[in-house]
C-alpha positions in Angstrom: -19.1 2.5 -15.1 -17.5 -0.9 -15.7 -20.0 -1.5 -18.6 -19.6 1.8 -20.3 -16.0 1.8 -21.3 -14.5 1.4 -24.7 -12.1 -1.4 -25.6 -8.5 -0.4 -25.8 -6.2 -1.7 -28.5 -5.1 -5.3 -27.9 -1.4 -4.2 -28.0 -1.9 -2.3 -24.7 -2.9 -5.5 -22.8 0.2 -7.4 -22.0 3.3 -6.0 -20.3 6.8 -7.0 -21.4 9.1 -7.6 -18.5 12.8 -7.1 -19.4 14.1 -8.5 -16.2 12.9 -11.0 -13.6 10.8 -9.1 -11.1 11.6 -8.9 -7.4 9.6 -10.9 -4.9 6.7 -8.6 -3.9 6.7 -7.1 -0.4 3.4 -5.3 -0.9 0.0 -6.6 -1.9 -1.9 -3.4 -1.7 -1.2 0.4 -2.0 -2.9 3.2 -0.2 -1.8 6.4 -2.0 -2.8 9.5 0.0 -2.4 12.6 -2.3 -2.1 15.9 -0.5 -3.2 18.1 -3.4 -1.9 21.7 -3.2 1.5 20.9 -1.8 2.0 20.7 2.0 4.7 22.9 3.7 7.5 20.5 4.5 9.2 23.1 6.8 6.0 23.1 9.0 5.4 19.4 9.0 8.1 16.7 8.6 11.3 18.8 7.9 11.3 21.6 10.3 14.2 24.1 10.5 14.2 25.4 14.1 17.6 27.0 13.7 16.7 29.1 10.7 15.8 32.8 10.9 12.2 33.4 11.9 11.1 34.5 8.4 12.0 30.9 7.3 11.3 28.7 10.2 7.8 30.0 11.0 6.0 29.7 14.3 5.7 26.0 14.9 8.1 24.0 17.1 9.3 20.5 16.6 8.5 17.6 19.0 10.3 14.4 19.6 8.8 11.2 18.2 9.1 7.6 19.5 12.2 7.2 17.4 15.3 9.0 18.8 16.6 11.7 16.4 13.4 12.1 14.5 11.3 15.2 15.2 8.2 16.4 13.5 5.7 19.3 13.9 4.1 19.8 17.4 0.7 19.7 15.7 1.1 16.0 14.8 1.4 14.5 18.3 -0.4 11.2 17.3 1.8 10.6 14.3 4.8 11.3 16.5 4.0 8.1 18.4 4.1 6.1 15.2 7.4 7.3 13.7 8.7 3.7 14.1 6.2 2.8 11.4 7.1 5.3 8.7 10.0 6.6 6.7 10.6 10.2 5.6 12.1 11.1 2.3 13.2 14.7 2.8 14.8 15.3 -0.6 12.0 14.9 -3.1 12.7 17.3 -6.0 11.5 18.3 -9.5 11.1 21.6 -11.4 7.4 21.9 -12.2 5.9 24.7 -10.2 2.2 24.4 -11.2 -0.5 22.2 -9.7 -1.8 20.5 -12.9 1.4 19.3 -14.6 3.1 19.0 -11.2 0.4 16.6 -10.0 0.8 14.6 -13.2 4.5 14.1 -12.3 3.6 13.0 -8.8 0.7 10.7 -9.8 2.5 9.0 -12.8 6.2 9.4 -12.1 6.7 11.1 -15.4 7.1 14.8 -16.1 4.3 16.3 -18.1 5.3 16.9 -21.8 4.4 20.6 -21.5 5.5 21.6 -17.9 4.2 24.5 -15.8 0.7 24.2 -17.3 -2.8 23.3 -16.2 -3.7 20.6 -18.7 -6.8 18.4 -18.9 -6.6 14.6 -19.0 -5.7 13.1 -22.4 -5.8 9.5 -23.8 -2.1 9.9 -24.4 -1.3 10.4 -20.7 0.9 7.9 -18.8 -1.2 5.7 -16.5 -1.4 6.5 -12.8 0.5 4.4 -10.3 -2.7 2.8 -9.3 -3.7 1.9 -12.8 -0.3 0.4 -13.5 -0.2 -1.6 -10.2 -3.7 -3.0 -10.8 -2.7 -3.8 -14.4 0.5 -5.6 -13.6 -0.6 -7.1 -10.2 -4.3 -7.7 -10.7 -6.4 -9.5 -8.1 -8.7 -12.4 -8.9 -11.1 -11.5 -6.1 -14.5 -10.0 -6.9 -13.4 -6.5 -6.1 -12.4 -3.5 -8.2 -8.8 -3.5 -9.3 -8.4 0.1 -8.1 -10.6 2.5 -6.1 -10.3 6.3 -5.9 -11.9 8.1 -2.9 -12.4 11.6 -4.4 -15.1 13.4 -2.5 -15.9 16.3 -4.9 -13.2 15.2 -7.3 -9.6 16.2 -7.9 -9.9 19.3 -10.1 -8.3 22.8 -10.6 -10.1 26.0 -9.6 -11.2 26.3 -13.2 -13.0 23.0 -13.0 -10.5 21.0 -15.1 -9.8 17.5 -14.0 -6.2 17.0 -13.0 -4.3 14.7 -15.4 -2.6 11.5 -14.3 -5.5 10.0 -12.3 -6.6 7.4 -14.7 -5.5 4.6 -17.1 -4.1 7.0 -19.7 -2.9 5.3 -22.8 -3.8 1.9 -21.4 -7.4 2.8 -21.9 -10.4 3.5 -19.7 -10.7 -0.1 -18.7 -7.8 0.7 -16.3 -9.5 3.7 -14.9 -10.2 3.3 -11.1 -13.6 2.8 -9.6 -14.3 6.4 -8.4 -16.3 7.0 -5.2 -17.4 10.7 -5.0 -19.8 10.3 -2.1 -18.6 11.6 1.3 -17.8 8.6 3.5 -18.5 10.7 6.6 -22.1 11.2 5.5 -24.6 9.2 7.6 -26.3 8.2 4.4 -23.0 7.1 2.7 -23.7 4.5 0.1 -22.1 3.3 -3.2 -25.2 3.0 -5.3 -23.4 1.6 -8.4 -22.6 -1.6 -6.4 -26.2 -2.4 -5.7 -28.7 -4.0 -8.0 -31.9 -2.0 -8.7 -34.9 -3.2 -6.7 -36.6 -4.5 -9.9 -33.6 -6.7 -10.8 -33.3 -9.7 -8.5 -30.0 -11.7 -8.3 -31.4 -14.5 -10.5 -32.3 -12.1 -13.2 -28.8 -10.7 -13.2 -27.5 -14.3 -13.5 -29.8 -14.9 -16.5 -28.5 -11.7 -18.2 -24.9 -12.9 -17.6 -25.7 -16.3 -19.3 -27.4 -14.5 -22.2 -24.5 -12.1 -22.7 -22.1 -15.1 -22.7 -24.0 -16.8 -25.4 -24.3 -13.7 -27.5 -20.6 -13.0 -27.4 -19.4 -16.5 -28.2 -18.8 -15.7 -31.9 -16.7 -12.7 -31.0 -14.8 -14.6 -28.4 -14.0 -17.3 -30.9 -12.8 -14.6 -33.3 -10.7 -13.2 -30.5 -12.5 -9.8 -30.8 -13.9 -9.6 -27.3 -10.6 -8.9 -25.6 -10.5 -7.1 -22.3 -14.1 -6.0 -22.5 -15.0 -9.6 -21.6 -13.0 -9.1 -18.4 -14.8 -5.9 -17.7 -18.2 -7.5 -18.0 -17.1 -10.4 -15.8 -15.8 -8.0 -13.1 -19.0 -6.0 -13.2 -21.2 -9.1 -12.8 -19.1 -10.3 -9.9 -19.2 -7.0 -8.2 -23.0 -6.7 -8.5 -23.5 -10.3 -7.5 -21.1 -10.5 -4.5 -22.4 -9.3 -1.2 -18.8 -9.4 0.3 -17.7 -6.6 -2.0 -20.6 -4.4 -1.0 -19.8 -5.1 2.7 -16.3 -3.7 2.1 -17.9 -0.3 1.5 -20.2 -0.5 4.5 -18.6 1.6 7.2 -21.5 0.7 9.6 -19.7 -2.6 10.1 -17.0 -0.8 12.1 -17.4 0.0 15.8 -18.3 3.6 16.7 -15.1 3.7 18.8 -12.9 2.9 15.8 -14.7 5.4 13.6 -14.1 8.0 16.3 -10.4 7.0 16.4 -10.1 7.8 12.7 -12.0 11.0 13.1 -15.6 11.8 12.2 -14.7 13.8 9.1 -14.2 13.1 5.5 -10.5 12.4 5.6 -10.8 10.1 8.7 -13.6 8.0 7.3 -11.9 7.8 3.9 -8.8 6.4 5.5 -10.9 3.9 7.4 -12.7 2.9 4.1 -9.3 2.5 2.5 -8.3 0.0 5.2 -11.5 -1.9 4.6 -11.0 -2.0 0.9 -7.4 -3.3 1.0 -8.5 -5.9 3.6 -11.1 -7.1 1.1 -8.4 -7.5 -1.6 -8.5 -4.2 -3.5 -4.9 -3.8 -4.8 -4.9 0.1 -4.9 -6.8 2.7 -3.1 -6.1 6.4 -3.8 -7.4 9.1 -1.5 -8.1 12.6 -2.9 -10.2 14.2 -0.1 -10.3 17.8 1.2 -8.8 17.8 4.6 -11.5 19.7 6.4 -11.3 22.8 4.2 -13.6 23.8 1.3 -10.7 24.7 -1.0 -10.0 22.8 -4.3 -6.4 22.4 -3.2 -6.5 22.6 0.6 -2.7 22.3 1.1 -2.1 25.3 -1.2 -1.4 27.7 1.7 -0.4 31.0 0.0 -2.0 32.8 2.9 -2.6 32.1 6.6 -0.4 29.0 6.3 0.0 28.5 10.0 -3.6 29.1 10.9 -4.8 26.7 8.3 -2.3 24.0 9.3 -2.8 24.4 13.0 -6.5 24.6 13.1 -7.7 22.1 10.4 -5.2 20.5 8.1 -2.7 19.0 10.5 -5.3 17.9 13.1 -7.3 16.0 10.5 -4.1 14.5 8.9 -2.6 13.6 12.2 -5.6 11.8 13.4 -6.5 10.0 10.2 -3.0 8.8 9.1 -2.0 7.7 12.7 -5.2 5.8 13.0 -4.6 4.1 9.6 -1.1 3.0 10.5 -2.1 1.9 13.9 -5.1 -0.1 12.6 -3.2 -1.7 9.7 -0.5 -2.7 12.2 -2.8 -4.2 14.7 -4.6 -6.2 12.0 -1.3 -7.6 10.6 -1.8 -5.7 7.3 0.9 -3.1 7.4 3.7 -5.3 6.2 1.7 -6.1 3.0 0.2 -2.6 2.5 2.3 0.2 1.2 1.1 3.6 2.4 2.4 6.7 0.5 1.6 10.3 1.5 2.8 13.1 -0.6 1.8 16.3 -2.5 2.9 17.6 -5.9 5.3 20.1 -4.4 6.5 21.8 -1.2 6.3 25.4 -0.1 8.8 28.3 -0.3 11.4 28.6 2.4 10.7 32.3 3.0 7.2 33.2 4.4 5.4 35.7 2.3 3.6 38.9 3.3 0.3 37.0 3.7 1.8 34.7 6.3 1.8 32.0 3.7 4.2 30.0 1.6 4.2 29.8 -2.1 4.8 27.0 -4.6 8.2 25.2 -4.3 8.9 21.9 -6.1 12.7 22.1 -5.6 12.6 20.2 -2.3 9.9 18.6 -0.2 9.0 15.5 1.8 7.2 12.3 1.1 6.1 9.8 3.8 6.2 6.0 3.2 5.1 3.2 5.5 4.5 -0.5 5.3 4.9 -2.8 2.4 8.5 -3.6 3.2 9.6 0.0 3.9 11.6 0.3 7.1 10.1 2.6 9.7 11.9 5.1 11.9 14.1 6.1 9.0 15.0 9.3 7.2 16.3 9.3 3.6 18.0 12.3 2.2 18.2 15.8 3.6 17.4 19.4 2.7 19.7 22.3 3.2 19.5 24.6 6.3 16.5 26.5 4.9 14.6 23.5 3.3 15.2 25.0 -0.1 17.1 22.3 -2.0 18.2 18.7 -1.4 21.5 18.6 0.5 21.9 14.9 -0.1 20.3 12.0 -1.9 17.8 13.8 -4.2 14.8 11.7 -5.1 12.5 12.4 -8.1 8.9 11.5 -8.5 10.1 8.9 -11.0 12.3 7.4 -8.3 9.3 7.2 -5.9 7.2 5.5 -8.7 10.0 3.0 -9.2 10.1 2.4 -5.5 6.4 1.7 -5.4 6.6 -0.7 -8.4 9.7 -2.5 -6.8 7.7 -3.1 -3.6 5.0 -4.9 -5.7 7.7 -7.1 -7.3 7.5 -5.2 -10.6 10.8 -4.3 -12.3 10.7 -0.5 -13.1 12.2 -1.5 -16.5 9.0 -3.4 -17.4 7.5 -2.2 -20.7 3.9 -1.6 -21.6 2.5 -0.7 -25.0 0.2 2.1 -26.0 -2.6 1.6 -28.5 -0.2 2.2 -31.4 2.0 -0.7 -30.2 4.9 1.6 -29.0 6.7 0.3 -26.0 7.0 2.4 -22.8 9.0 1.7 -19.7 6.7 2.0 -16.7 9.4 4.1 -15.0 12.7 5.8 -15.7 13.4 6.2 -12.0 15.5 4.1 -9.7 14.1 2.5 -6.5 15.2 4.1 -3.3 16.7 0.8 -2.0 17.8 2.3 1.3 14.1 2.5 2.3 13.7 -1.3 2.2 14.0 -3.6 5.2 
């Protein structure tokens, strides 16, 4: 995949920073995207005093931080509330999965809201593509990795926009792993050399390619493609990179702690990847359900959450926070968990909740974000922000800020037009 990308325009290469960036607090980002839109009233923003048709059947439990309560079906996360912050006032107006996901993944509203579009070369880059572009690593690892077992797509089979490099070009697309990390035979074949090509032969090819491209390099025509070839050769020739994807290196006990399911092993793999130096890992897995958008609980909301979604999420994310903390990685690793929307305050006739982007909750941890903190509040039914509304653009600006990147930084599309990376404002109250 690294060798089969077209060269973007040279004008898209270099960012223009309008102000001096902040000192970075984060070196890596793990972005957990909960596609479909989790019910905030049944997870992190419960309304126990609301009428039954709004509050539902779950009860809140205390966490290890006084004054913070979450759903009873997340008992393990309740013991790690001191490590995460809740933003209970996220809001926008796009009610559909496709264009709503674009807003969540890029921080920008889709030009035609309330639609189910396909990816376009004119799209804004994803958070991951921008972070890896503006804060690249020089280690022999991918700049960004997406763990997307079965892919992030709509029920019609369309890929959801906002996952890739957008107008920065496909060289900023993440390295996508579609294999199930919970599979006993899990392997990332594209990082291994074919048996008929020994390492010395790869090195010889690298030398030959360098010689063939010298005239183009001298004419300044090789551009970023040279960097792509260099990255590909380093990945194929570096055993440490392949080891980062080898979950067999972990103890059975730790793998059990994360959960022997796709989401659990994806979170463990994400930890291994950031530990190896990958700047951005995005997780788009199905949390134990076969649905395209598993958190889209129009029907049987409480059964799906209680029996599958929340147990998987609780085990996986609590293990991730615990593991990062024990290894001394949490302070430098920003973990963000969010969907593209929340769910309706009133429960429908199918015991479900429908789309509701007007107010929902995002969870942030590590990377300089203070734990045991709640930012913003929803009203008594969880319908609208009651204080401190936060947009997807503000969350994007917060992520960039934690990497020491000024949200006013400009990048250029292939036509040379400048674009700010974000029009949002960092939520500075979240910072330690």
